[in-house]
DSSP file (Angstrom, degrees, kcal/mol; ACC not computed):
  #  RESIDUE AA STRUCTURE BP1 BP2  ACC     N-H-->O    O-->H-N    N-H-->O    O-->H-N    TCO  KAPPA ALPHA  PHI   PSI    X-CA   Y-CA   Z-CA
    1    1 A X     >        0   0    0      0, 0.0     4,-1.7     0, 0.0     5,-0.1   0.000 360.0 360.0 360.0 -31.7  124.4  -37.3   97.9
    2    2 A X  H  >  +     0   0    0      1,-0.2     4,-1.9     2,-0.2     5,-0.1   0.849 360.0  54.1 -66.1 -33.8  128.0  -36.5   97.0
    3    3 A X  H  > S+     0   0    0      2,-0.2     4,-2.4     1,-0.2    -1,-0.2   0.882 106.3  51.8 -68.2 -37.9  127.4  -37.7   93.3
    4    4 A X  H  > S+     0   0    0      1,-0.2     4,-3.0     2,-0.2    -1,-0.2   0.903 110.0  49.8 -65.6 -41.2  124.3  -35.3   93.0
    5    5 A X  H  X S+     0   0    0     -4,-1.7     4,-1.5     2,-0.2    -1,-0.2   0.865 108.8  50.2 -63.3 -41.6  126.5  -32.5   94.2
    6    6 A X  H  X S+     0   0    0     -4,-1.9     4,-0.7     2,-0.2    -2,-0.2   0.907 112.1  49.1 -64.0 -40.8  129.1  -33.2   91.7
    7    7 A X  H >< S+     0   0    0     -4,-2.4     6,-1.5     1,-0.2     3,-0.7   0.906 108.4  53.6 -59.4 -46.7  126.5  -33.4   89.0
    8    8 A X  H 3< S+     0   0    0     -4,-3.0    -1,-0.2     1,-0.3    -2,-0.2   0.848 111.2  46.1 -63.8 -29.4  124.9  -30.0   90.1
    9    9 A X  H 3< S+     0   0    0     -4,-1.5    -1,-0.3    -5,-0.2    -2,-0.2   0.623 103.4  78.9 -90.2  -8.7  128.3  -28.3   89.8
   10   10 A X  S <X S-     0   0    0     -3,-0.7     4,-2.1    -4,-0.7     3,-0.4  -0.334 101.2 -94.4 -88.2 176.5  129.2  -29.8   86.5
   11   11 A X  H  > S+     0   0    0      1,-0.2     4,-2.7     2,-0.2     5,-0.2   0.870 124.9  60.6 -58.4 -33.8  128.1  -28.7   83.0
   12   12 A X  H  > S+     0   0    0      2,-0.2     4,-2.4     1,-0.2    -1,-0.2   0.931 103.8  49.8 -53.5 -51.4  125.3  -31.4   83.3
   13   13 A X  H  > S+     0   0    0     -6,-1.5     4,-2.0    -3,-0.4    -1,-0.2   0.904 111.8  47.5 -61.9 -48.3  123.9  -29.6   86.3
   14   14 A X  H  X S+     0   0    0     -4,-2.1     4,-2.7    -7,-0.2    -1,-0.2   0.900 111.7  50.2 -60.4 -39.4  123.9  -26.3   84.5
   15   15 A X  H  X S+     0   0    0     -4,-2.7     4,-1.8     1,-0.2    -2,-0.2   0.912 112.5  46.4 -66.2 -41.3  122.3  -27.8   81.5
   16   16 A X  H  X S+     0   0    0     -4,-2.4     4,-1.6     2,-0.2    -1,-0.2   0.834 111.5  52.2 -70.7 -32.2  119.5  -29.4   83.7
   17   17 A X  H  X S+     0   0    0     -4,-2.0     4,-2.1    -5,-0.2    -2,-0.2   0.938 108.0  51.9 -67.7 -49.8  119.0  -26.1   85.5
   18   18 A X  H  X S+     0   0    0     -4,-2.7     4,-2.1     1,-0.2    -2,-0.2   0.842 109.1  49.5 -49.9 -42.2  118.6  -24.3   82.2
   19   19 A X  H  X S+     0   0    0     -4,-1.8     4,-2.1     2,-0.2    -1,-0.2   0.868 109.5  53.0 -62.8 -43.2  115.9  -26.9   81.1
   20   20 A X  H  X S+     0   0    0     -4,-1.6     4,-2.3     2,-0.2    -2,-0.2   0.915 109.2  49.0 -63.3 -44.5  114.1  -26.3   84.4
   21   21 A X  H  X S+     0   0    0     -4,-2.1     4,-2.5     1,-0.2    -2,-0.2   0.925 108.1  53.1 -60.8 -48.1  114.1  -22.6   83.8
   22   22 A X  H  X S+     0   0    0     -4,-2.1     4,-0.8     1,-0.2    -1,-0.2   0.889 111.6  45.2 -56.0 -44.8  112.8  -22.9   80.4
   23   23 A X  H  < S+     0   0    0     -4,-2.1     3,-0.4     1,-0.2    -1,-0.2   0.891 111.3  52.8 -66.5 -39.1  109.9  -25.1   81.6
   24   24 A X  H  < S+     0   0    0     -4,-2.3    -2,-0.2     1,-0.2    -1,-0.2   0.844 110.9  47.7 -61.4 -41.1  109.1  -22.8   84.5
   25   25 A X  H  < S+     0   0    0     -4,-2.5     2,-0.5    -5,-0.2    -1,-0.2   0.618  91.7  97.2 -78.1 -16.1  109.0  -19.8   82.2
   26   26 A X  S  < S-     0   0    0     -4,-0.8     2,-0.6    -3,-0.4     5,-0.1  -0.655  70.2-138.8 -78.6 124.5  106.7  -21.5   79.6
   27   27 A X    >   -     0   0    0     -2,-0.5     3,-1.6     3,-0.5    -2,-0.1  -0.722   8.9-144.5 -70.5 115.5  103.0  -20.8   79.9
   28   28 A X  T 3  S+     0   0    0     -2,-0.6    90,-1.9     1,-0.3     3,-0.3   0.753 100.6  52.7 -58.8 -24.5  101.1  -24.1   79.3
   29   29 A X  T 3  S+     0   0    0      1,-0.2    -1,-0.3    88,-0.2     2,-0.2   0.575 113.8  44.1 -87.1  -9.9   98.3  -22.1   77.5
   30   30 A X    <   +     0   0    0     -3,-1.6     2,-0.6    85,-0.1    -3,-0.5  -0.650  68.4 159.5-137.4  81.9  100.8  -20.5   75.2
   31   31 A X  B     -A  116   0A   0     85,-3.3    85,-3.1    -3,-0.3     2,-0.3  -0.864  19.3-166.4 -99.5 120.5  103.4  -22.9   73.8
   32   32 A X    >>  -     0   0    0     -2,-0.6     4,-1.3    83,-0.2     3,-0.7  -0.792  35.5-112.1-109.2 160.7  105.2  -21.7   70.6
   33   33 A X  H 3> S+     0   0    0     81,-0.4     4,-2.5    -2,-0.3     5,-0.1   0.762 117.4  62.1 -61.6 -25.2  107.2  -23.6   68.4
   34   34 A X  H 3> S+     0   0    0      2,-0.2     4,-3.5     1,-0.2     5,-0.3   0.902  99.5  58.0 -65.6 -39.7  110.3  -21.6   69.5
   35   35 A X  H <> S+     0   0    0     -3,-0.7     4,-2.4     1,-0.2    -2,-0.2   0.934 109.9  41.9 -47.0 -51.7  109.7  -23.0   73.0
   36   36 A X  H  X S+     0   0    0     -4,-1.3     4,-2.7     2,-0.2     5,-0.3   0.924 114.6  51.9 -65.4 -47.6  110.0  -26.5   71.8
   37   37 A X  H  X>S+     0   0    0     -4,-2.5     5,-1.4     1,-0.2     4,-1.2   0.902 112.7  45.3 -56.1 -44.8  112.9  -25.6   69.5
   38   38 A X  H  <5S+     0   0    0     -4,-3.5    -1,-0.2     3,-0.2    -2,-0.2   0.910 113.1  49.8 -65.7 -43.9  114.8  -24.0   72.4
   39   39 A X  H  <5S+     0   0    0     -4,-2.4    -2,-0.2    -5,-0.3    -1,-0.2   0.937 122.3  30.2 -63.3 -49.0  114.1  -26.8   74.8
   40   40 A X  H  <5S-     0   0    0     -4,-2.7    -1,-0.2    -5,-0.1    -2,-0.2   0.562 101.1-130.3 -89.1  -8.3  115.1  -29.7   72.6
   41   41 A X  T  <5 +     0   0    0     -4,-1.2     2,-0.3    -5,-0.3    -3,-0.2   0.974  60.7 134.6  57.0  55.4  117.7  -27.6   70.8
   42   42 A X      < -     0   0    0     -5,-1.4    -1,-0.2    -6,-0.1    -2,-0.1  -0.881  61.4 -73.8-132.2 161.8  116.5  -28.7   67.4
   43   43 A X     >  -     0   0    0     -2,-0.3     4,-2.5     1,-0.1     5,-0.2  -0.111  40.1-119.9 -48.3 145.7  115.7  -27.0   64.0
   44   44 A X  H  > S+     0   0    0      1,-0.2     4,-2.4     2,-0.2     5,-0.2   0.882 114.5  56.4 -58.7 -37.3  112.6  -24.9   63.9
   45   45 A X  H  > S+     0   0    0      1,-0.2     4,-1.9     2,-0.2    -1,-0.2   0.931 110.8  46.5 -63.6 -42.1  111.1  -27.2   61.0
   46   46 A X  H  > S+     0   0    0      1,-0.2     4,-2.5     2,-0.2    -1,-0.2   0.908 110.2  52.5 -68.1 -39.7  111.6  -30.2   63.5
   47   47 A X  H  X S+     0   0    0     -4,-2.5     4,-2.7     1,-0.2    -1,-0.2   0.907 107.8  51.2 -54.7 -42.8  110.0  -28.3   66.4
   48   48 A X  H  X S+     0   0    0     -4,-2.4     4,-2.6     2,-0.2    -1,-0.2   0.886 109.1  50.6 -64.0 -38.7  107.0  -27.6   64.2
   49   49 A X  H  X S+     0   0    0     -4,-1.9     4,-2.1     2,-0.2    -2,-0.2   0.877 109.0  52.8 -70.7 -37.4  106.7  -31.3   63.3
   50   50 A X  H  X S+     0   0    0     -4,-2.5     4,-2.5     2,-0.2    -2,-0.2   0.960 109.0  49.4 -57.8 -53.6  106.9  -32.2   67.0
   51   51 A X  H  X S+     0   0    0     -4,-2.7     4,-1.9     1,-0.2    -2,-0.2   0.931 110.5  48.0 -57.4 -46.4  104.1  -29.8   67.8
   52   52 A X  H  X S+     0   0    0     -4,-2.6     4,-2.1     1,-0.2    -1,-0.2   0.887 110.4  53.2 -64.2 -34.2  101.8  -31.1   65.0
   53   53 A X  H  X S+     0   0    0     -4,-2.1     4,-2.1     1,-0.2    -1,-0.2   0.910 108.6  51.5 -63.6 -39.8  102.5  -34.8   66.2
   54   54 A X  H  <>S+     0   0    0     -4,-2.5     5,-3.0     1,-0.2     6,-2.0   0.817 108.2  51.3 -67.8 -28.9  101.4  -33.5   69.7
   55   55 A X  H ><5S+     0   0    0     -4,-1.9     3,-0.8     4,-0.2    -1,-0.2   0.893 111.7  45.6 -63.8 -46.6   98.3  -32.2   68.2
   56   56 A X  H 3<5S+     0   0    0     -4,-2.1    -2,-0.2     1,-0.2    -1,-0.2   0.849 111.4  52.6 -69.8 -31.1   97.5  -35.4   66.5
   57   57 A X  T 3<5S-     0   0    0     -4,-2.1    -1,-0.2    -5,-0.2    -2,-0.2   0.600 116.1-115.0 -78.4 -11.1   98.2  -37.4   69.6
   58   58 A X  T < 5S+     0   0    0     -3,-0.8    -3,-0.2    -4,-0.3    -2,-0.1   0.729  87.6 113.0  85.2  14.1   95.9  -35.1   71.6
   59   59 A X  S   <S+     0   0    0     -5,-3.0    60,-3.1    -6,-0.2     2,-0.3   0.858  79.8  27.6 -89.1 -46.0   98.8  -33.7   73.8
   60   60 A X  E     -B  118   0A   0     -6,-2.0     2,-0.4    58,-0.2    -2,-0.3  -0.797  68.8-142.7-115.0 161.3   98.5  -30.1   72.4
   61   61 A X  E     -B  117   0A   0     56,-2.6    56,-2.2    -2,-0.3     2,-0.4  -0.993  23.2-128.6-114.8 130.5   95.7  -28.0   70.9
   62   62 A X  E     -B  116   0A   0     -2,-0.4     2,-0.3    54,-0.2    54,-0.2  -0.607  30.5-178.9 -79.0 133.2   96.5  -25.8   68.2
   63   63 A X  E     -B  115   0A   0     52,-3.1    52,-2.4    -2,-0.4     2,-0.6  -0.948  22.1-138.8-129.7 153.7   95.3  -22.1   68.5
   64   64 A X  E     -BC 114  80A   0     16,-3.0    16,-2.6    -2,-0.3     2,-0.4  -0.952  16.4-156.9-114.6 117.8   95.5  -19.1   66.4
   65   65 A X  E     -BC 113  79A   0     48,-3.3    48,-2.1    -2,-0.6     2,-0.5  -0.797   7.5-145.1 -97.1 131.7   96.4  -15.8   68.0
   66   66 A X  E     -BC 112  78A   0     12,-3.4    11,-2.7    -2,-0.4    12,-0.7  -0.787  20.1-142.8 -94.7 135.7   95.3  -12.5   66.4
   67   67 A X  E     -BC 111  76A   0     44,-2.7    44,-0.5    -2,-0.5     9,-0.2  -0.782  13.2-113.3-106.2 134.0   97.9   -9.8   67.0
   68   68 A X        -     0   0    0      7,-3.7     5,-0.0    -2,-0.5    -1,-0.0  -0.341  17.9-141.9 -65.2 143.2   97.2   -6.1   67.6
   69   69 A X        +     0   0    0      5,-0.1    -1,-0.1     4,-0.1    34,-0.0   0.749  68.8 103.9 -78.6 -29.0   98.4   -3.9   64.8
   70   70 A X    >>  -     0   0    0      1,-0.2     3,-1.1    32,-0.1     4,-1.0  -0.332  67.6-141.9 -58.1 135.1   99.7   -1.0   67.1
   71   71 A X  T 34 S+     0   0    0      1,-0.3    -1,-0.2     2,-0.2    -3,-0.0   0.764 101.3  55.8 -74.6 -19.9  103.3   -1.0   67.4
   72   72 A X  T 34 S+     0   0    0      1,-0.0    -1,-0.3     2,-0.0    -2,-0.1   0.602 121.5  28.8 -76.6  -6.9  103.1    0.0   71.0
   73   73 A X  T <4  +     0   0    0     -3,-1.1    -2,-0.2     2,-0.1     3,-0.1   0.750  60.3 161.6-110.8 -81.5  100.9   -3.0   71.7
   74   74 A X     <  +     0   0    0     -4,-1.0     2,-0.2     1,-0.2    -5,-0.1   0.798  36.7 145.6  56.8  34.3  101.4   -6.0   69.4
   75   75 A X        -     0   0    0     -5,-0.1    -7,-3.7     1,-0.1     2,-0.9  -0.546  64.1 -94.3 -93.0 165.9   99.6   -8.3   72.0
   76   76 A X  E     -C   67   0A   0     -9,-0.2    -9,-0.2     1,-0.2     3,-0.1  -0.718  40.8-175.5 -80.9 107.6   97.5  -11.2   71.2
   77   77 A X  E     -     0   0A   0    -11,-2.7     2,-0.3    -2,-0.9    -1,-0.2   0.926  66.3  -0.7 -71.4 -45.8   93.9   -9.6   71.1
   78   78 A X  E     -C   66   0A   0    -12,-0.7   -12,-3.4    12,-0.0     2,-0.4  -0.983  59.8-150.4-146.2 151.0   92.0  -12.9   70.6
   79   79 A X  E     +C   65   0A   0     -2,-0.3     2,-0.3   -14,-0.2   -14,-0.2  -0.991  19.9 177.1-125.9 137.8   92.7  -16.7   70.1
   80   80 A X  E     -C   64   0A   0    -16,-2.6   -16,-3.0    -2,-0.4     3,-0.1  -0.913  37.7-126.7-137.1 162.0   90.6  -18.9   68.2
   81   81 A X  S    S+     0   0    0     -2,-0.3     2,-0.3     1,-0.2    -1,-0.1   0.870  95.4   2.1 -79.3 -36.3   90.6  -22.7   67.1
   82   82 A X  S >  S-     0   0    0    -18,-0.1     3,-1.5    -3,-0.1    -1,-0.2  -0.960  77.3-105.2-147.3 165.2   90.2  -21.8   63.4
   83   83 A X  G >  S+     0   0    0     -2,-0.3     3,-1.6     1,-0.3    -1,-0.1   0.740 109.9  71.5 -67.7 -24.9   89.9  -18.7   61.2
   84   84 A X  G 3  S+     0   0    0      1,-0.3    -1,-0.3    -3,-0.0     0, 0.0   0.685  91.2  59.8 -57.5 -20.4   86.2  -19.2   60.7
   85   85 A X  G <  S+     0   0    0     -3,-1.5    -1,-0.3     2,-0.1     2,-0.2   0.472  79.5 108.4 -88.8  -1.8   85.7  -18.2   64.3
   86   86 A X    <   -     0   0    0     -3,-1.6     2,-0.1    -4,-0.1     4,-0.0  -0.541  67.7-132.9 -76.0 136.2   87.3  -14.7   63.8
   87   87 A X        -     0   0    0     -2,-0.2    20,-0.2     1,-0.1     3,-0.1  -0.502  23.3-114.0 -82.0 165.5   84.7  -11.8   63.9
   88   88 A X  S    S+     0   0    0      1,-0.2    19,-1.9    -2,-0.1    20,-0.4   0.770 100.3  29.8 -76.2 -21.0   85.2   -9.3   61.0
   89   89 A X  E    S-D  106   0B   0     17,-0.2     2,-0.4    18,-0.1    17,-0.2  -0.997  70.6-172.8-135.9 147.1   86.2   -6.4   63.5
   90   90 A X  E     -D  105   0B   0     15,-2.5    15,-3.0    -2,-0.4     2,-0.4  -0.990  14.9-139.6-135.5 147.4   87.9   -6.7   66.7
   91   91 A X  E     -D  104   0B   0     -2,-0.4     2,-0.9    13,-0.2    13,-0.2  -0.855   9.8-143.8-103.4 137.0   88.7   -4.3   69.5
   92   92 A X     >  -     0   0    0     11,-2.8     4,-2.5    -2,-0.4     3,-0.3  -0.837  10.0-163.6 -97.6 112.0   91.9   -4.3   71.4
   93   93 A X  H  > S+     0   0    0     -2,-0.9     4,-2.7     1,-0.2     5,-0.3   0.858  86.0  59.1 -69.9 -28.8   91.0   -3.4   74.9
   94   94 A X  H  > S+     0   0    0      2,-0.2     4,-1.6     1,-0.2    -1,-0.2   0.908 108.7  43.1 -51.4 -44.7   94.6   -2.6   75.8
   95   95 A X  H  4>S+     0   0    0     -3,-0.3     5,-2.5     2,-0.2     4,-0.4   0.904 112.7  54.4 -75.8 -41.7   94.8    0.0   73.1
   96   96 A X  H ><5S+     0   0    0     -4,-2.5     3,-0.7     1,-0.2    -2,-0.2   0.888 109.2  46.6 -67.3 -35.0   91.4    1.3   74.1
   97   97 A X  H 3<5S+     0   0    0     -4,-2.7    -1,-0.2     1,-0.2    -2,-0.2   0.827 111.4  51.2 -65.9 -28.9   92.3    1.8   77.8
   98   98 A X  T 3<5S-     0   0    0     -4,-1.6    -1,-0.2    -5,-0.3    -2,-0.2   0.481 114.6-124.6 -84.5   1.3   95.5    3.5   76.8
   99   99 A X  T < 5 +     0   0    0     -3,-0.7    -3,-0.2    -4,-0.4    -2,-0.1   0.896  42.3 177.5  55.5  47.6   93.4    5.7   74.6
  100  100 A X      < -     0   0    0     -5,-2.5    -1,-0.1     1,-0.1     3,-0.1  -0.403  41.8-117.5 -70.5 156.6   95.2    5.0   71.4
  101  101 A X  S    S+     0   0    0      1,-0.2     2,-0.4    -2,-0.1    -1,-0.1   0.778 102.4  38.6 -66.6 -24.5   93.8    6.7   68.3
  102  102 A X        +     0   0    0      1,-0.1    -1,-0.2    -7,-0.0   -32,-0.1  -0.990  55.3 135.5-127.3 123.2   93.1    3.2   66.8
  103  103 A X        +     0   0    0     -2,-0.4   -11,-2.8     1,-0.2     2,-0.5   0.342  55.4  81.4-150.0   6.7   91.9    0.2   68.7
  104  104 A X  E     -D   91   0B   0    -13,-0.2     2,-0.3    -9,-0.1   -13,-0.2  -0.995  64.2-170.1-116.7 128.6   89.1   -1.2   66.5
  105  105 A X  E     -D   90   0B   0    -15,-3.0   -15,-2.5    -2,-0.5     2,-0.6  -0.840  32.6-127.3-126.0 146.8   90.6   -3.4   63.6
  106  106 A X  E >   -D   89   0B   0     -2,-0.3     3,-2.0   -17,-0.2     4,-0.3  -0.838  30.6-142.3 -83.0 118.4   89.4   -5.1   60.5
  107  107 A X  G >  S+     0   0    0    -19,-1.9     3,-0.7    -2,-0.6    -1,-0.1   0.661  95.0  71.1 -73.4  -5.3   90.7   -8.7   61.3
  108  108 A X  G 3  S+     0   0    0    -20,-0.4    -1,-0.3     1,-0.2   -19,-0.1   0.751  98.9  49.9 -70.1 -22.8   91.7   -9.2   57.7
  109  109 A X  G <  S+     0   0    0     -3,-2.0     2,-0.3     2,-0.1    -1,-0.2   0.455  94.6  93.7 -92.7  -2.1   94.4   -6.6   58.2
  110  110 A X  S <  S-     0   0    0     -3,-0.7   -42,-0.1    -4,-0.3     2,-0.1  -0.687  72.3-122.3 -97.8 148.0   95.9   -8.2   61.4
  111  111 A X  E     - B   0  67A   0    -44,-0.5   -44,-2.7    -2,-0.3     2,-0.3  -0.355  24.9-151.1 -76.1 157.4   98.7  -10.7   61.7
  112  112 A X  E     - B   0  66A   0    -46,-0.2     2,-0.4    -2,-0.1   -46,-0.2  -0.951   6.5-161.6-127.4 155.5   98.2  -14.2   63.3
  113  113 A X  E     - B   0  65A   0    -48,-2.1   -48,-3.3    -2,-0.3     2,-0.5  -0.994  17.4-130.0-132.2 142.2  100.5  -16.5   65.1
  114  114 A X  E     + B   0  64A   0     -2,-0.4   -81,-0.4   -50,-0.2     2,-0.3  -0.791  35.4 161.4 -92.0 133.9  100.1  -20.2   65.8
  115  115 A X  E     - B   0  63A   0    -52,-2.4   -52,-3.1    -2,-0.5     2,-0.3  -0.903  25.2-128.7-140.2 169.1  100.6  -21.4   69.3
  116  116 A X  E     -AB  31  62A   0    -85,-3.1   -85,-3.3    -2,-0.3     2,-0.3  -0.901   6.6-155.9-127.2 155.8   99.6  -24.5   71.3
  117  117 A X  E     - B   0  61A   0    -56,-2.2   -56,-2.6    -2,-0.3     2,-0.4  -0.944  29.1-111.7-123.6 146.2   98.0  -25.3   74.6
  118  118 A X  E     - B   0  60A   0    -90,-1.9     2,-0.6    -2,-0.3   -58,-0.2  -0.648  30.5-128.6 -79.5 130.8   98.5  -28.4   76.6
  119  119 A X        -     0   0    0    -60,-3.1     5,-0.1    -2,-0.4    -1,-0.1  -0.645  23.5-138.6 -84.4 119.5   95.4  -30.5   76.7
  120  120 A X    >   -     0   0    0     -2,-0.6     3,-2.8     1,-0.1    -1,-0.1  -0.312  23.7-105.2 -74.2 161.6   94.5  -31.3   80.2
  121  121 A X  T 3  S+     0   0    0      1,-0.3    -1,-0.1     2,-0.1    -2,-0.0   0.864 122.2  55.6 -57.1 -34.7   93.3  -34.9   81.2
  122  122 A X  T 3  S-     0   0    0      1,-0.1    -1,-0.3     0, 0.0    -2,-0.1   0.450 122.0-108.5 -81.4   5.1   89.8  -33.7   81.5
  123  123 A X    <         0   0    0     -3,-2.8    -2,-0.1     1,-0.0    -1,-0.1   0.244 360.0 360.0  97.9 -15.8   89.9  -32.4   77.9
  124  124 A X              0   0    0     -5,-0.1    -3,-0.1     0, 0.0    -6,-0.1   0.364 360.0 360.0 -84.9 360.0   90.0  -28.6   78.7
């Protein structure tokens, strides 16, 4: 027990605690390349490679998030598996509820972001 207390108080204990915090703060349905980069302390390019390998191995599922154009929002309005699934017009319900002047968007004008989801054992 004494050894574990020594480790907890050392830089190694702080390092492990930080990694635990990163894992706890990560949504398994929205894992970004930056999450992987930060966790493993690797370059962005290598983190993207890790994510692509995880997709090929069936550990991650790649998703495309469509981002709201309004500067006060900038939330992911919709996520799809591929760009063919995007409707031509999309409504940001957050902006609509806040009664923004613009809440219906042509999807061609919206930005996208790639993120990943952990594939559960039952495939969902």
